[in-house]
N, C-alpha and C positions, 0 to 999 in steps of 0.2 A: 503494499500499500504506500509506504513511504517514497519507493521509487516513482510510482504513478504521480503522487502529488509534485515531486521534483520536475517531472516531464510538463506538467500542467501549469506551475506557476514558476516565477523567475527566482524566487527565493523562498526559503522555508525556515522556520525556527521550530526546534524540537525540545520540548521540555520533557525531562526524564528523571528517572531516579538515581541518587548516587549509589543506590544498591546494584545497579548493573555492574560495578566494579567487584563486587562481592560474590553474585551469583554466577552461576554458569552463563557464559556469554555465546551468542550466536554469532559466528565468523563466516557465515554462509552467503551474507550480502556485504558489499561494501557501500559505505554511506557516500551519496553524491555529494560533488564539491559545493553545490549550491546551498548546503544545508548547514545552520548553524545549530549545534546541539549544546543544550547547557544542562547540566547536572543539578538537579533541585535537593538541597540538603534533606537528607531522609534517615530519621531515627525510629523505625517502627518495629514490629514484631518480627518482620523479616531479617530487618538489620541484626536484631539479636539473636535470632538463629543462625544466621550466617557466621556471626561471631563465634557460635558454639560448635560450627563446622556441620551444621545441618543443612547447609546451602540453602537457606531460607524456606525450608520444606519440613512437615510433619508427616510421619508415615500414617496410614489409615489405621493401624493398630494404636497409635499415639492419640488420634483424633476421636476413637470410638467411645470413649469414657464419657459418662454424663457430664463431668465438670468440664472437659475440653469442650464437648459439643455446646455446652452453655456458653462458653467463652467466644467460639466461632460465631455462635448467633448474636451475640452483644456486639463484636468488633464490625460486624457486617450490617448494622442496623443504625439509623438514626435515632439520636443525635452522636452516638458514640463513635460513628465513621470518623468524625473531625478530629477526634483525638487518638482514638485506638486502632483505626483502620489502617490498611495500607497507605503508605505515605505520611500521613498525621498532619498535625496542625501547621508545623514549619513548612513542610512541603506545600500545603495548599496556599499559604501566604505568600511564599516565595515564588510559587507558579503564577499567581495573581500579578505579583510585581514585575515579573520578568513579561508576562504576557502583555500586561497594560503598556510597559515601554515600547514593546513592539507594535501594539496596535495604535498608539499614538502618532505613529509614523505612517502606518498602514491600516487606516479605520475601515477599510472594506475589504480586509483580508478573510479567508476561509479559516475556521476554527474547527479542527477535528480531534475529537476526544474518544478514547477508547476504554471499555470496562473490561477487565479490571486493571486499577483499582477505581471503584467510584469517585475517589478523590479527584480524578483528571474530569469527570463530569462538573464536579462543583467548581473547579477552576475555569471551566470552559462557560459555564453557566454566568458565574459572575463577571466574565469578560463580555459576554453576548449582552447581558444586561446593560453593562456600561458603554459598550460600543454597538449600537442597535444597526449600523449598516454592516457590521460582519456577519458572515453566513456561517451558522454551526450546526456541524453534523456530529451526533452522538452515536457512536457505534457499540454494539452488544455481541460479542462472541458467545456469551452465555446470559443468564438473566440474572439481575439482582435478587428478584424475588421468584426464586425458582420454586414452582409448586411440588416438585419431588423431593428435594433435600430439605427445603423451609429452613435455610439457614438465616433466619431474622427474627425478630420479636417485634410485638406491637403491630400486627399486619395493617391495621387501619391507618396508623401513622405513617408507616412505611409508604403505603399507597398515596397519602396526601403529599409526601415530600417528592415523591417521583413524578407525580402529576405536576406540582408547582415547577420543579425543574426542566423536565423533560418536555413540556408543552412550549416552551420557548425555543427549543431546536427547530431548525429550519427542517431537518428531517432526523429520522433515527434510521440506522441500518443494522441489519443482523444477517445471519448465515442461512436462514431457512424459513418456510412459510409458517411451519410451527411456532417458532420463537416470534415471528412478526405478528402472529395472533395476539399473543401475549402482550406485546409491546404497544399495539394499537390502543389499548385503554390509556396510554398516556399521551399519545401524538398520533394525529390522523394520517400523518406522512411518513409510512414506514416502507422501507425498500430493501428487499433481499439482495445482499452482496455477498456471494462467497468468498471463502478465503481463496485467493488466486493460487492456481496450481503451476508449480515451476518445476519444470522436467530436469531431473539430474542426470549426471553423467552415468553411463552403464557400469557396473560393477561386476566383477566375476561373481559368481553365486559361491555360498559357501560348500565344503567339500560333501558333507552330509546334506540329507534332507532337512531343511530348518524352516521351524515356524518360529515367528519371533512376536513378541509384545513388547513395545517400548511406552510405557506409561504407568500411569497410577491405576488403583483398584477402586478407590471412591466407595469405601464401606461396601455394601452389598449390591450396588446398583452397577457395578462393572465386573461380572462374574465370569472367570474362565473356566469354572467347572464343567460346564457341558463339553468343552473340548477336552479336557483332562480325562474325563469317563470314557470318551470315545476312544482316545489314545491308550489308555488302559485296556479297553476291550481288543484292540487292533494288534496290540503287542502280546497280550495274553493269548489270543487265538493264533498267534504265527503269523499274521497276514502282513505285519509289519516287523522288521528286523530292528530291534532295540540299538543295535551298533551302527545303523545307517541312520537314524533320526535323532535331531536335537531340538530340543526347545529353548530359546534364548529369551531370558528376561532382563529388561533394563529398566530400572526405575526405583521410587523410593520404598517400596513396600515389599521389600525382601523377605521379611519375616513371615508376612501373611501368606506370601506367595510360597515359601518353602513349607508351611503348614498343609497347604492345599497338595503340593506336590506328594507330601508325606502320605496324605489321605488315599491318593490315588497310585502310589507305588512307583513313581516316575522319576526317581532320583537318577537312575542311569542316563536319562536323557537330557537332565536339566543343565543349563549353563546360565548361573545366575550372576548376572554383571554388576547387579546393584545400580545406583544411581550414576549415569553418565552424561557428559556434555552433549549439547545439541549435535555437534558435528559428528560425534561417535554414534549417536543414534539414528542419524539419517543413514550413515553407512550401513549400520546392520540392517535397516528397511530395505535398502537397495541390493544387498547381498543375500537377502532370504528367499526361500522359494514360496512361503505364504507368510503374510503380515496378518496377525490376529488383531481385529479391531473389537473393543467392548464399548457398549453403550447401553441406553434405556430408553424404553419407548411405553408410553401409557397413554389411554385415551385423553387424559386432561393435558398431556404434555409429550408433543413429539416433534420430530425435526432437529433432534439433538445432535446436528453434525458437528463433531468435534473437529479442532484444528488437527488431530492426529489423522482424522480421515483424509484430509486435503495433503498431509504429509506423505501417507501412504500412495496417493493417487500420483505424486511425483517420483515415487520410487520405481513405478511401473510393474511391480508385481502383484500377483493375484492377492486377493484380501478375503479372508474369512472374518465375517461380522457375526458376532454373538450378542444378541439383544436380549436384555433382561426386562421382560414384559411381553408385548405383543407385537405384531408387524407394524413396521414403519413405512408408510407409503412414499415418503420422500427418499428415504435409503433405497426402497425397491426400485424406484424410477432410475436411480444413479446406476444401481447394479444391472438392471435390464439393459439400459442405453447403452453402457461402457463395457458390458461383459466383464465384470470386475471380480467375480469369484461366486462365493455363496453365502446366503444369510440364514442363520438360525435364530428362532426366537423360542419363547418358553411355552407357546401354544401348538408347537409341532415336535414330533418326535426326532430324536437325534439320528434315525437312519438315513436320512439325507446328508447330514453331516459326514458321517462313517462312510458313506459311498463316496462323497466328494474326496475326502482325504485320502483314500485307498487309491482312488483312480489317479489322483494328483501323483501320489507315491510312486505308484506303478509306472505312471508316465515318465517320471524323473529316473526311475531305475533303468529303464529301458533306453532314454535318450540323454540322460544327465542334464535335462534342462526342463523348464516349465514354460507354460505358455504366457507370454507377457500381455498385460493389458494395452489396450490402444492408447499410449501416453501422447502419441503426437496428436492424436483427435482431442484428447482431453485437454490437453495445453491450449490447442487453437480456442476451444469452446468455453474453457473454464479459466483462461489466464486473468491477471490481475487487470490487464488493459481492458479487455471486453466487460469485466465486472465493474470498472472503475467509471466507464462511461454511463453505466447506468445510476452510479451514485451522483455524478454530477448532473445528469438529466433530472434527477428528484429535486434537486436544489436550486437548479437554475430556472427562472421563469419562461 
C-alpha cells in the first residue's frame, strides 16, 4: 500500500512506532525515496514485552487465562486505549503534532490510517477534524469490535466511540465483504480493498513433502487438529511414509502446538521453528508443498481473509484451508476461481481432506513437484495497483 501511495502523490509522511526497531522487521520491501519516515516515541505493552525478549508477542497459552483475557479486553477498549493500548498517549500526542506540522503546509493531503493500533485512527481523526480539506481513509484489516473474540468491554460505549470517530472518515476500507458489512454501521462509504498480492521469486521445494503453517493459533478459533487427525490416520494406515513428510510450524505458539502434536503422535514429522522473522516465514511458505491456512467462519462473522492468506497467494503454492465453523462463501469464491487447493470446515467430514492430501503426496512422490497455483493471474487481478484504484475511486468525487 505504501508503494502505491508513493506513486500517487509526490511526497509522503509516514508516522510509525519506535517499536519497529525492537520487533521483527520486514525487509522484503524497500522504502521509496519520496517518503519521510518519523518514529513516534512509544512505550506500550509491546515495548515492555520486546525488552523481555518476547518480541512484542504473547503466546496463546499466555493469553488464555481469565486475568490475561480481562487485560486484553481493557487495553482494546475506550477510554483505556488512550493510555494502555498499542502506542499509548505519548504516541498519539506526537502523531498529532507531526501530522499537524505536515498538514499546515499541505492542508489538502490524504490521510491514511490502519488498524491496528486504534491509536492511528485517533491521530487521523484529530487531524481530519482540524484540517477539513484533507481526505481521510481509515483501514481495517480486522475489526476493533470483533463479534467472535469480543476483545472489548462496554459494548454500547465502544459503538458510540467508533460511530463518532469513523463517521468523519471519507471512506473506510477493509479486506472482505463480510467485514465491510460490520463496518457499514459506522460509515456508509465502505470499500473492499484486498491486501495486494506480490508474487515472490521461485524457491526450490523442501526435500521432503512439506506442509507448513506460519502463524498464530488464536485460542480455539484457528485449529490445526483436523489436519493432524488426518495425517495420523494416513501414516498409521501406511499410506504416507513418516520419513517422507514434514510439518513445519513457525510462530509464537510452540507450546500449544507441541501439545497437539503429542496428542496425535506426530513428533516424527514435526519441525518446530518457533517465532521467526518475516523474511524466513516467507521463504518457508515458498519452499513448502502445501501451506496450511487457519481461519474462522460463523453466520454472524464471515470474510475473515487474513493477511496470511494473501502472503500464501504470493508464494504460489497450494493452500489447505481449515475453517473453524461453517463454509465461508468468500473463501470459496477465491479457491474456485484460482484453483488454490482445498477447503475443510467443521460441517463436513475429513474424508475430502484425506483424499486431497494423499493425492498431493502421491503426485509429489511420483514427480517430486506439486501443482503451482496460477500466481501470474492472481498477481494481475489482485495486485496492489488494481486494489488501490478502487480505494481512490471511493474517496474522489
